[in-house]
KOLLODO-214925 format. One record per residue (C-alpha): residue in three letters; z negated, x negated, y. Coordinates in Angstrom, 3 decimals. Layout:
<pts>
[pt ALA,[Z,X,Y]];
...
</pts>
This chain:
<pts>
[pt MET,[67.760,-22.514,43.196]];
[pt ASN,[70.368,-23.298,40.474]];
[pt ARG,[69.882,-22.715,36.766]];
[pt THR,[69.964,-26.371,35.824]];
[pt PHE,[67.045,-27.106,38.301]];
[pt LEU,[65.095,-23.952,36.837]];
[pt TYR,[65.719,-25.331,33.216]];
[pt LEU,[64.567,-28.870,34.119]];
[pt LEU,[61.512,-27.245,35.893]];
[pt SER,[60.525,-25.379,32.788]];
[pt ILE,[60.929,-28.491,30.466]];
[pt PHE,[58.547,-30.282,32.798]];
[pt LEU,[56.086,-27.474,33.001]];
[pt LEU,[56.062,-26.991,29.214]];
[pt ALA,[55.682,-30.864,28.587]];
[pt SER,[52.612,-30.998,31.061]];
[pt CYS,[50.924,-28.155,29.080]];
[pt ILE,[51.354,-29.849,25.903]];
[pt THR,[50.182,-33.406,27.024]];
[pt GLN,[47.370,-31.909,28.863]];
[pt LYS,[44.128,-32.480,26.756]];
[pt THR,[41.017,-30.101,26.930]];
[pt GLU,[38.333,-31.879,29.077]];
[pt ILE,[34.618,-31.805,27.650]];
[pt GLN,[31.561,-33.056,29.519]];
[pt LEU,[28.705,-33.852,27.355]];
[pt THR,[25.120,-34.403,28.244]];
[pt ASN,[23.737,-34.975,24.704]];
[pt GLY,[26.915,-34.961,22.282]];
[pt LEU,[28.151,-35.727,18.893]];
[pt VAL,[31.594,-36.298,17.993]];
[pt ILE,[32.999,-36.033,14.420]];
[pt GLU,[36.391,-37.690,13.739]];
[pt ASN,[38.957,-37.061,11.181]];
[pt ALA,[36.948,-34.205,9.508]];
[pt ARG,[38.320,-31.981,6.732]];
[pt ILE,[36.408,-28.695,7.329]];
[pt ILE,[35.801,-26.222,4.434]];
[pt SER,[35.696,-22.574,5.250]];
[pt PRO,[33.172,-20.796,2.915]];
[pt GLU,[34.877,-17.507,3.773]];
[pt ASP,[38.230,-18.203,2.233]];
[pt GLN,[37.813,-21.841,0.837]];
[pt ALA,[40.781,-22.901,3.180]];
[pt LEU,[40.654,-26.952,3.883]];
[pt SER,[41.599,-27.867,7.483]];
[pt PRO,[43.752,-30.864,8.299]];
[pt GLU,[41.851,-33.819,9.820]];
[pt SER,[40.063,-32.469,12.991]];
[pt PHE,[37.848,-33.103,15.715]];
[pt ILE,[34.328,-31.663,15.854]];
[pt VAL,[32.715,-31.799,19.301]];
[pt ILE,[28.939,-30.906,19.636]];
[pt ASN,[26.969,-30.571,22.664]];
[pt GLY,[22.975,-30.418,22.316]];
[pt ASP,[22.675,-28.242,19.241]];
[pt SER,[26.079,-26.124,19.424]];
[pt ILE,[29.515,-26.632,18.578]];
[pt VAL,[31.689,-26.675,21.629]];
[pt TYR,[35.241,-27.611,20.206]];
[pt ILE,[37.185,-27.951,17.169]];
[pt GLY,[40.795,-28.929,17.030]];
[pt THR,[43.293,-31.467,15.640]];
[pt ASP,[43.817,-32.911,19.135]];
[pt LYS,[41.357,-35.208,20.327]];
[pt PRO,[40.011,-33.846,23.719]];
[pt ASN,[39.118,-35.915,26.759]];
[pt ILE,[35.365,-36.539,26.488]];
[pt ASN,[33.145,-37.669,29.233]];
[pt GLY,[29.028,-38.207,29.237]];
[pt HIS,[26.749,-39.220,26.608]];
[pt PHE,[27.890,-38.971,22.871]];
[pt LYS,[27.683,-40.532,19.541]];
[pt THR,[30.804,-40.736,17.098]];
[pt ILE,[31.191,-40.371,13.438]];
[pt ASP,[34.270,-41.206,11.565]];
[pt ALA,[34.593,-38.777,8.720]];
[pt THR,[37.968,-40.012,7.494]];
[pt GLY,[37.965,-39.079,3.730]];
[pt LYS,[35.076,-36.945,3.678]];
[pt TYR,[34.446,-33.179,4.005]];
[pt VAL,[32.536,-31.054,6.465]];
[pt ILE,[30.672,-27.772,5.522]];
[pt PRO,[28.147,-25.705,7.235]];
[pt GLY,[24.492,-26.543,6.195]];
[pt LEU,[23.074,-24.680,3.317]];
[pt ILE,[20.769,-21.716,3.330]];
[pt ASP,[17.804,-21.130,0.772]];
[pt SER,[16.842,-17.448,1.360]];
[pt HIS,[13.838,-17.837,-0.845]];
[pt VAL,[11.333,-20.477,-0.494]];
[pt HIS,[7.580,-20.826,0.065]];
[pt VAL,[6.664,-23.802,2.175]];
[pt THR,[2.842,-23.522,2.402]];
[pt GLY,[0.636,-25.291,-0.269]];
[pt THR,[1.312,-28.315,-2.413]];
[pt ASP,[3.837,-27.698,-5.416]];
[pt ALA,[1.592,-26.874,-8.384]];
[pt LEU,[-1.526,-28.010,-7.003]];
[pt SER,[-4.386,-25.309,-6.945]];
[pt ASP,[-6.585,-24.869,-3.831]];
[pt GLU,[-9.166,-26.748,-5.370]];
[pt GLU,[-6.842,-29.392,-6.253]];
[pt GLU,[-5.567,-29.791,-2.797]];
[pt LEU,[-9.109,-30.258,-1.488]];
[pt GLN,[-9.846,-33.053,-3.900]];
[pt ASN,[-6.604,-34.676,-3.217]];
[pt PRO,[-5.952,-34.845,0.634]];
[pt GLU,[-3.632,-38.022,0.517]];
[pt ILE,[-1.354,-36.158,-1.816]];
[pt VAL,[-1.361,-33.018,0.435]];
[pt THR,[-0.941,-35.041,3.625]];
[pt THR,[2.223,-37.098,2.303]];
[pt PHE,[3.509,-33.996,0.474]];
[pt LYS,[3.498,-32.077,3.657]];
[pt GLU,[5.162,-34.984,5.722]];
[pt GLN,[7.782,-35.290,3.301]];
[pt LEU,[8.758,-31.570,2.586]];
[pt PRO,[11.013,-30.723,5.413]];
[pt LYS,[13.007,-33.926,4.709]];
[pt SER,[13.315,-33.068,0.905]];
[pt TYR,[15.076,-29.841,1.810]];
[pt LEU,[17.433,-31.490,4.323]];
[pt TYR,[18.019,-34.510,1.613]];
[pt PHE,[19.770,-31.862,-0.504]];
[pt GLY,[21.515,-30.172,2.522]];
[pt TYR,[19.220,-27.212,3.185]];
[pt THR,[19.379,-26.798,6.983]];
[pt THR,[18.092,-23.304,7.004]];
[pt LEU,[15.185,-21.712,5.072]];
[pt ILE,[13.771,-18.290,4.585]];
[pt ASP,[10.120,-18.147,3.642]];
[pt LEU,[9.486,-14.998,1.553]];
[pt GLY,[5.946,-15.405,0.774]];
[pt THR,[3.686,-16.255,3.898]];
[pt THR,[1.009,-13.582,4.794]];
[pt LYS,[0.441,-15.084,8.340]];
[pt PRO,[2.934,-16.880,10.281]];
[pt GLU,[0.306,-19.662,11.328]];
[pt ARG,[0.301,-20.769,7.938]];
[pt LEU,[3.715,-22.126,8.585]];
[pt ALA,[2.608,-24.414,11.307]];
[pt ASP,[2.381,-27.608,9.487]];
[pt PHE,[6.128,-27.319,8.522]];
[pt GLN,[7.086,-26.166,11.851]];
[pt LYS,[5.510,-29.036,13.802]];
[pt ALA,[7.399,-31.673,11.943]];
[pt GLU,[9.953,-33.588,14.304]];
[pt ILE,[12.752,-33.413,11.701]];
[pt ARG,[12.903,-30.330,9.770]];
[pt PRO,[15.265,-27.223,8.946]];
[pt ASP,[15.065,-24.010,10.694]];
[pt LEU,[12.669,-21.894,8.993]];
[pt TYR,[12.621,-18.114,9.151]];
[pt PHE,[10.073,-15.896,7.484]];
[pt ALA,[9.169,-12.576,5.738]];
[pt GLY,[6.493,-10.928,7.422]];
[pt GLY,[2.973,-10.225,6.251]];
[pt GLY,[2.925,-9.563,2.590]];
[pt ALA,[3.834,-5.918,2.787]];
[pt VAL,[2.127,-5.368,-0.814]];
[pt ILE,[1.599,-1.871,-2.083]];
[pt GLY,[-2.279,-1.396,-1.816]];
[pt ASN,[-4.165,-3.331,-4.624]];
[pt GLY,[-0.733,-4.100,-6.362]];
[pt TYR,[0.827,-6.944,-7.550]];
[pt GLY,[0.392,-9.993,-4.811]];
[pt LEU,[-2.982,-8.405,-3.664]];
[pt SER,[-4.919,-7.660,-6.818]];
[pt ASN,[-7.858,-7.175,-4.626]];
[pt TRP,[-8.314,-5.810,-1.271]];
[pt ASN,[-8.017,-8.771,0.929]];
[pt ASP,[-8.355,-9.243,4.659]];
[pt GLU,[-6.113,-12.127,4.531]];
[pt ILE,[-3.236,-10.003,3.746]];
[pt PRO,[-3.707,-7.454,6.505]];
[pt ASN,[-0.034,-5.621,6.115]];
[pt PHE,[-0.625,-3.819,2.711]];
[pt ILE,[1.111,-0.610,2.453]];
[pt TYR,[-1.223,2.219,1.520]];
[pt GLN,[-0.200,4.843,-1.323]];
[pt GLU,[-2.386,7.520,-2.377]];
[pt ASN,[-3.554,6.664,-6.017]];
[pt GLU,[-6.706,7.973,-7.336]];
[pt ASP,[-7.136,4.923,-9.292]];
[pt TYR,[-6.997,2.765,-6.288]];
[pt PRO,[-8.486,4.560,-3.393]];
[pt ILE,[-8.355,2.555,0.018]];
[pt PRO,[-11.752,1.127,0.675]];
[pt GLU,[-13.576,2.692,3.637]];
[pt LYS,[-13.348,-0.385,5.889]];
[pt TYR,[-9.592,0.127,6.374]];
[pt VAL,[-7.925,2.868,8.441]];
[pt LYS,[-5.041,4.620,6.525]];
[pt GLU,[-2.888,4.965,9.663]];
[pt ASN,[-2.933,1.193,10.202]];
[pt HIS,[-1.233,0.805,6.663]];
[pt THR,[1.846,3.334,6.787]];
[pt PRO,[5.160,1.985,6.408]];
[pt LYS,[5.816,2.515,9.992]];
[pt ALA,[2.780,0.429,11.227]];
[pt VAL,[3.314,-2.228,8.748]];
[pt ALA,[6.951,-2.632,9.762]];
[pt GLU,[6.187,-2.641,13.352]];
[pt ARG,[3.560,-5.213,12.927]];
[pt ILE,[5.887,-7.528,10.968]];
[pt ALA,[8.745,-7.190,13.328]];
[pt ALA,[6.452,-7.943,16.194]];
[pt SER,[5.244,-11.232,14.333]];
[pt GLY,[8.728,-12.709,14.527]];
[pt ALA,[9.620,-12.139,11.067]];
[pt ILE,[13.312,-11.244,9.973]];
[pt VAL,[12.437,-9.866,6.897]];
[pt LEU,[9.858,-7.136,5.341]];
[pt LYS,[9.150,-8.199,1.792]];
[pt THR,[7.441,-5.732,-0.657]];
[pt TYR,[7.084,-5.759,-4.445]];
[pt TYR,[7.838,-3.543,-7.591]];
[pt GLU,[5.735,-5.188,-10.219]];
[pt PRO,[3.548,-3.477,-12.783]];
[pt GLY,[2.379,-6.842,-14.117]];
[pt PHE,[3.027,-9.412,-17.133]];
[pt ASP,[0.142,-8.635,-19.317]];
[pt PRO,[0.559,-5.626,-21.567]];
[pt THR,[-3.192,-5.691,-22.385]];
[pt GLN,[-4.201,-4.883,-18.758]];
[pt PRO,[-3.791,-1.827,-16.641]];
[pt PRO,[-0.338,-1.847,-14.743]];
[pt PHE,[-0.374,-2.592,-11.038]];
[pt PRO,[0.689,0.177,-8.803]];
[pt THR,[3.985,0.350,-7.985]];
[pt PRO,[5.745,2.134,-4.945]];
[pt SER,[7.050,5.650,-5.734]];
[pt LYS,[10.697,6.736,-4.654]];
[pt GLU,[9.727,8.700,-1.705]];
[pt LEU,[7.377,5.577,-0.393]];
[pt MET,[10.044,3.116,-0.859]];
[pt ALA,[12.647,5.396,0.864]];
[pt GLU,[9.839,5.393,3.807]];
[pt ILE,[9.564,1.582,3.724]];
[pt ARG,[13.403,1.208,3.820]];
[pt GLN,[13.922,3.442,6.750]];
[pt GLU,[10.934,1.925,8.871]];
[pt THR,[12.279,-1.733,7.932]];
[pt HIS,[15.829,-0.635,9.358]];
[pt ASN,[14.298,1.025,12.218]];
[pt ASN,[12.634,-2.455,13.098]];
[pt ASN,[15.910,-4.269,12.625]];
[pt LEU,[14.283,-6.066,9.524]];
[pt VAL,[15.829,-6.940,6.016]];
[pt LEU,[14.189,-5.389,3.115]];
[pt ALA,[13.610,-7.830,0.341]];
[pt VAL,[11.692,-6.653,-2.973]];
[pt HIS,[10.322,-8.677,-5.699]];
[pt GLY,[11.399,-7.537,-9.169]];
[pt ASN,[12.550,-9.160,-12.150]];
[pt SER,[12.373,-6.502,-15.072]];
[pt LEU,[14.844,-3.926,-16.266]];
[pt GLU,[12.345,-1.274,-14.848]];
[pt ALA,[12.331,-2.910,-11.448]];
[pt HIS,[15.883,-3.580,-10.999]];
[pt ASP,[16.785,0.159,-12.228]];
[pt PHE,[14.302,1.523,-9.435]];
[pt LEU,[15.244,-0.861,-6.624]];
[pt GLY,[19.037,-0.378,-7.454]];
[pt GLN,[18.904,3.327,-6.958]];
[pt ALA,[16.681,2.844,-3.983]];
[pt GLN,[19.395,0.998,-2.265]];
[pt VAL,[17.087,-1.763,-0.962]];
[pt ASP,[18.648,-4.629,0.891]];
[pt VAL,[17.792,-7.557,-1.428]];
[pt ILE,[16.245,-7.751,-4.808]];
[pt ALA,[14.532,-11.171,-4.609]];
[pt HIS,[14.913,-12.260,-8.448]];
[pt GLY,[17.193,-11.954,-11.105]];
[pt LEU,[17.144,-9.500,-13.911]];
[pt TRP,[15.693,-11.725,-16.643]];
[pt ASN,[13.239,-9.282,-18.300]];
[pt TRP,[15.491,-7.093,-20.414]];
[pt GLY,[12.644,-4.938,-21.877]];
[pt ASN,[13.331,-4.379,-25.600]];
[pt HIS,[16.789,-5.841,-25.336]];
[pt ARG,[17.965,-9.317,-26.411]];
[pt LEU,[20.829,-11.477,-25.795]];
[pt ASP,[22.307,-12.225,-29.035]];
[pt SER,[25.129,-14.607,-30.386]];
[pt THR,[27.783,-12.187,-29.267]];
[pt LYS,[26.734,-12.620,-25.596]];
[pt VAL,[27.485,-8.969,-24.914]];
[pt ILE,[25.363,-7.199,-22.274]];
[pt PRO,[23.527,-4.234,-23.302]];
[pt GLU,[24.842,-0.975,-22.071]];
[pt GLU,[21.459,-0.131,-20.404]];
[pt ILE,[21.335,-3.489,-18.647]];
[pt LYS,[25.095,-3.148,-17.575]];
[pt LYS,[24.436,0.342,-16.063]];
[pt VAL,[21.646,-1.086,-13.906]];
[pt LEU,[23.740,-3.936,-12.707]];
[pt ASP,[26.759,-1.598,-11.960]];
[pt THR,[24.121,0.508,-9.740]];
[pt GLU,[23.383,-2.516,-7.693]];
[pt ILE,[27.056,-3.420,-7.397]];
[pt GLU,[27.769,-0.113,-6.259]];
[pt ASN,[25.002,0.230,-3.927]];
[pt LYS,[25.733,-3.383,-2.470]];
[pt VAL,[22.362,-4.659,-3.156]];
[pt GLY,[21.761,-8.236,-2.571]];
[pt TYR,[21.145,-10.117,-5.762]];
[pt MET,[19.171,-13.282,-6.018]];
[pt PRO,[19.573,-14.801,-9.373]];
[pt THR,[16.666,-17.459,-9.071]];
[pt LEU,[17.712,-19.041,-12.155]];
[pt GLN,[15.278,-21.862,-11.507]];
[pt VAL,[12.166,-20.024,-11.701]];
[pt ILE,[12.659,-19.565,-15.817]];
[pt ASN,[13.928,-23.457,-15.987]];
[pt GLY,[11.191,-24.666,-13.649]];
[pt LEU,[8.647,-23.095,-16.182]];
[pt ASN,[10.418,-24.358,-18.950]];
[pt ALA,[10.123,-27.900,-17.555]];
[pt LEU,[6.591,-27.993,-18.505]];
[pt THR,[7.702,-28.272,-22.150]];
[pt ASN,[9.482,-31.336,-21.195]];
[pt PRO,[7.484,-34.214,-19.485]];
[pt ASP,[10.588,-36.218,-19.150]];
[pt PHE,[11.650,-34.074,-16.310]];
[pt LEU,[9.134,-36.361,-14.302]];
[pt ASN,[11.353,-39.280,-14.955]];
[pt VAL,[14.488,-37.698,-13.326]];
[pt PRO,[15.577,-40.389,-10.595]];
[pt GLU,[16.395,-37.528,-7.884]];
[pt LEU,[12.548,-36.652,-7.976]];
[pt GLU,[11.769,-40.127,-6.206]];
[pt HIS,[13.744,-38.678,-3.148]];
[pt VAL,[12.004,-35.414,-2.761]];
[pt LEU,[8.464,-36.020,-3.765]];
[pt PRO,[6.001,-38.661,-2.745]];
[pt ARG,[5.334,-41.083,-5.442]];
[pt VAL,[1.348,-40.303,-5.559]];
[pt LEU,[2.335,-36.553,-6.358]];
[pt ILE,[4.681,-37.469,-9.280]];
[pt GLU,[2.083,-39.916,-10.628]];
[pt TYR,[-0.533,-37.097,-10.421]];
[pt TYR,[1.828,-34.714,-12.138]];
[pt LYS,[2.329,-37.277,-15.102]];
[pt LEU,[-1.498,-37.802,-15.394]];
[pt ASN,[-2.045,-34.088,-15.545]];
[pt VAL,[0.995,-32.838,-17.416]];
[pt ASP,[-0.835,-31.680,-20.562]];
[pt GLY,[-3.268,-29.719,-18.486]];
[pt MET,[-0.500,-28.038,-16.375]];
[pt TYR,[1.144,-26.856,-19.547]];
[pt ALA,[-2.206,-25.291,-20.983]];
[pt ASN,[-2.844,-23.784,-17.876]];
[pt VAL,[0.158,-21.747,-17.799]];
[pt PHE,[0.930,-21.603,-21.756]];
[pt GLY,[-2.411,-22.116,-23.485]];
[pt GLY,[-2.130,-23.234,-26.782]];
[pt ALA,[1.299,-22.094,-27.389]];
[pt PRO,[3.681,-24.618,-29.282]];
[pt LYS,[6.117,-25.946,-26.911]];
[pt ASN,[9.223,-25.558,-29.338]];
[pt ILE,[8.614,-21.817,-29.182]];
[pt ILE,[8.058,-21.627,-25.584]];
[pt ALA,[11.127,-23.435,-24.782]];
[pt ALA,[13.190,-21.331,-27.057]];
[pt ASN,[12.127,-18.207,-25.544]];
[pt PHE,[12.687,-19.541,-21.940]];
[pt ASN,[16.140,-20.599,-23.091]];
[pt ARG,[16.993,-17.373,-24.292]];
[pt ILE,[15.812,-15.640,-20.931]];
[pt SER,[17.691,-18.272,-18.857]];
[pt ASN,[20.834,-17.392,-20.723]];
[pt GLN,[19.976,-13.681,-19.942]];
[pt GLY,[19.839,-14.567,-16.456]];
[pt LYS,[23.308,-16.383,-16.431]];
[pt THR,[24.980,-13.715,-18.234]];
[pt ASN,[23.944,-11.208,-15.715]];
[pt LEU,[25.116,-13.597,-13.023]];
[pt LYS,[28.449,-13.802,-14.539]];
[pt TYR,[28.748,-10.127,-14.835]];
[pt LEU,[27.781,-9.468,-11.173]];
[pt HIS,[30.350,-12.027,-9.918]];
[pt ASP,[33.237,-10.704,-12.130]];
[pt HIS,[32.694,-7.165,-10.907]];
[pt GLY,[32.190,-7.839,-7.201]];
[pt GLY,[28.529,-7.993,-6.861]];
[pt ASN,[26.371,-9.188,-3.648]];
[pt ILE,[25.182,-12.294,-4.837]];
[pt LEU,[22.871,-14.422,-2.652]];
[pt PHE,[21.364,-17.861,-2.894]];
[pt GLY,[17.708,-18.102,-3.241]];
[pt THR,[15.411,-20.339,-5.347]];
[pt ASP,[11.977,-19.327,-4.998]];
[pt THR,[10.892,-22.844,-4.609]];
[pt PRO,[8.187,-23.355,-5.959]];
[pt SER,[7.964,-20.175,-7.995]];
[pt SER,[4.830,-21.002,-10.271]];
[pt PRO,[2.241,-23.704,-10.893]];
[pt THR,[4.847,-26.086,-12.263]];
[pt TYR,[6.428,-29.411,-11.349]];
[pt GLY,[9.784,-27.910,-12.308]];
[pt ASN,[10.638,-26.671,-8.851]];
[pt PRO,[10.861,-29.647,-6.453]];
[pt PRO,[11.686,-28.850,-2.820]];
[pt GLY,[15.448,-29.388,-2.158]];
[pt TYR,[16.317,-30.716,-5.504]];
[pt ASN,[15.485,-27.407,-7.031]];
[pt GLY,[18.417,-25.858,-5.103]];
[pt TYR,[20.818,-28.453,-6.423]];
[pt LEU,[19.531,-27.633,-9.906]];
[pt GLU,[20.225,-23.763,-9.174]];
[pt MET,[23.742,-24.920,-8.224]];
[pt LEU,[24.244,-26.651,-11.461]];
[pt GLU,[23.057,-23.636,-13.455]];
[pt MET,[25.470,-21.406,-11.433]];
[pt GLU,[28.489,-23.758,-12.555]];
[pt GLN,[27.285,-23.350,-15.986]];
[pt ALA,[27.221,-19.722,-15.658]];
[pt ALA,[31.062,-20.038,-14.625]];
[pt ILE,[30.777,-19.048,-11.233]];
[pt PRO,[33.580,-20.505,-9.073]];
[pt LEU,[32.666,-23.476,-6.919]];
[pt GLY,[33.893,-21.609,-3.807]];
[pt LYS,[31.562,-18.704,-4.447]];
[pt ILE,[28.624,-21.041,-4.866]];
[pt LEU,[29.371,-22.457,-1.475]];
[pt ALA,[29.717,-19.073,0.089]];
[pt MET,[26.512,-17.721,-1.395]];
[pt ALA,[24.623,-20.788,-0.062]];
[pt THR,[26.180,-20.336,3.516]];
[pt ILE,[27.875,-17.440,4.895]];
[pt ASP,[27.001,-14.626,2.452]];
[pt ASN,[23.203,-15.584,3.120]];
[pt ALA,[23.812,-15.625,6.827]];
[pt LYS,[25.300,-12.294,6.735]];
[pt ALA,[22.674,-10.762,4.613]];
[pt PHE,[19.776,-11.872,6.692]];
[pt LYS,[21.504,-11.446,10.182]];
[pt LEU,[21.929,-14.953,10.779]];
[pt ASP,[25.477,-15.274,10.921]];
[pt LYS,[25.658,-15.387,14.772]];
[pt ASP,[24.464,-18.946,14.522]];
[pt PHE,[24.907,-20.246,10.867]];
[pt GLY,[26.947,-19.889,7.873]];
[pt THR,[30.496,-21.457,9.045]];
[pt VAL,[31.783,-24.409,11.114]];
[pt GLU,[32.853,-22.674,14.218]];
[pt THR,[32.945,-23.064,18.081]];
[pt GLY,[29.765,-21.357,19.469]];
[pt LYS,[27.609,-21.665,16.317]];
[pt LYS,[24.557,-23.964,15.669]];
[pt ALA,[25.603,-27.482,14.619]];
[pt ASN,[23.909,-27.528,11.289]];
[pt LEU,[26.662,-29.380,9.184]];
[pt LEU,[26.876,-31.342,6.130]];
[pt ILE,[29.223,-34.512,5.657]];
[pt LEU,[30.134,-34.953,1.972]];
[pt ASN,[31.716,-37.814,0.280]];
[pt LYS,[33.264,-35.276,-2.591]];
[pt ASN,[34.952,-31.937,-2.250]];
[pt PRO,[32.493,-29.163,-3.205]];
[pt LEU,[35.551,-26.798,-4.365]];
[pt GLU,[36.317,-29.338,-6.956]];
[pt ASP,[33.062,-30.851,-7.811]];
[pt ILE,[29.385,-29.266,-7.936]];
[pt THR,[27.992,-33.074,-7.717]];
[pt ALA,[29.352,-33.015,-4.078]];
[pt TYR,[25.998,-31.655,-3.006]];
[pt ASN,[24.306,-34.683,-4.266]];
[pt SER,[26.794,-36.908,-2.417]];
[pt ILE,[25.856,-36.149,1.126]];
[pt GLU,[26.856,-38.899,3.639]];
[pt GLN,[25.017,-37.366,6.666]];
[pt VAL,[23.157,-34.129,7.512]];
[pt VAL,[23.617,-32.805,11.052]];
[pt ILE,[20.745,-30.631,12.130]];
[pt HIS,[20.928,-29.088,15.716]];
[pt GLY,[23.538,-31.626,16.628]];
[pt VAL,[21.359,-34.703,15.534]];
[pt SER,[22.912,-36.689,12.809]];
[pt LEU,[20.607,-38.061,10.067]];
[pt SER,[21.759,-40.564,7.444]];
[pt ARG,[20.481,-39.025,3.916]];
[pt LYS,[18.919,-42.198,3.192]];
[pt MET,[16.399,-41.763,5.965]];
[pt LEU,[15.268,-38.463,4.586]];
[pt SER,[14.496,-40.012,1.035]];
[pt ALA,[10.778,-39.971,0.019]];
[pt LYS,[11.686,-43.314,-2.018]];
[pt GLU,[13.191,-45.134,1.092]];
[pt ILE,[10.234,-43.807,3.457]];
[pt GLN,[7.674,-45.283,1.048]];
[pt GLU,[9.416,-48.616,0.486]];
</pts>
């Protein structure tokens, strides 16, 4: 065999390899053509690519179009941007926003329409994965989970409250996973067995329930005229942390004060579920300089790699009660049923009074604006010094119309941009960073072969314009593409 023949043979074989296309057989597929994929990890933008989805998973990504057989739908994403679906790691999907139990009983139509719309509202703003950090029993999530169109929903188990502490001001059989701590002021009632309320017993029950998070609280309370709620000792928190990890759960702890963050940062919990808004005796002044005591606490959290949820919209949502014009924002019509918006408008004064009593609105607004700025200042410091920042909104955080589902996440992003957080970091917080922190990165957080097909197709580049998150063209949830328009409460009602 001469050299010329060998050379020609090698050229032929190389050409065959180059021209041979990948063969893909689809049973229930989706093909996205000409997609510019953005990586949340390094903010890289791909060349125009093909994304092939079979069932609920991504099976191919590449610049070459494969040979595809079977049943599939095609979307042309020319000029658009594809990112992974967003993750809000702090929501509450039970109840109707800002309505008490009594109001829900009196307004069954509002409750029904709200619950039907709720999953779509999160999807409307791109939230394809949620973590409910507040439910006491998984069965309370049933209304949300039975919706045909809905985000993936994970939950924190059981309300692991320190016995008779914040979140369980009275012993309550409906919250069975309280953690007992010896306290002469709050002795455990005789009907409970102490051994059933140790950190070990509670963590095991929560893990068995299917939860991915154990959530507890460090909250002495908000009213200085009342006795403080019991809070965990260092020894008890260390035991809770150990048992949480023994059961492969993530430890998230409620806390928003200087005292709480100081304690929890040193305790090396996995996630603090709120920002440090309450600076105690300190105030943010015109210099915008963080007091040394606050900085020290933040530095401890950075050093210990504690996950920090800014939850800026908690403060802004309360502040919205001072501004009834919030109810005229056009985006609300896409995420809330019309009957609920009208109910808010009829009861706006009563809602304000229920939270703030007779306090003047201008004083309340000024105080909350200051607290909001403290939260944003902390966020910027954490970002600039390598903090572990996670995206969570605490939707809804309190009895206010200011935390509407889905839209509240978009407002949180706008606040982050105002805090001078780079747009690439905002994308990472709400995707891969959350996925890693809550051990969901095997399935979510990036656009990669083998991961679940939860994707957003955007008309704008989110690395260049924060309003890209309000310019969603299509939402892909478990491989099913949905026009954003079909998720809108306004469109559904009309």
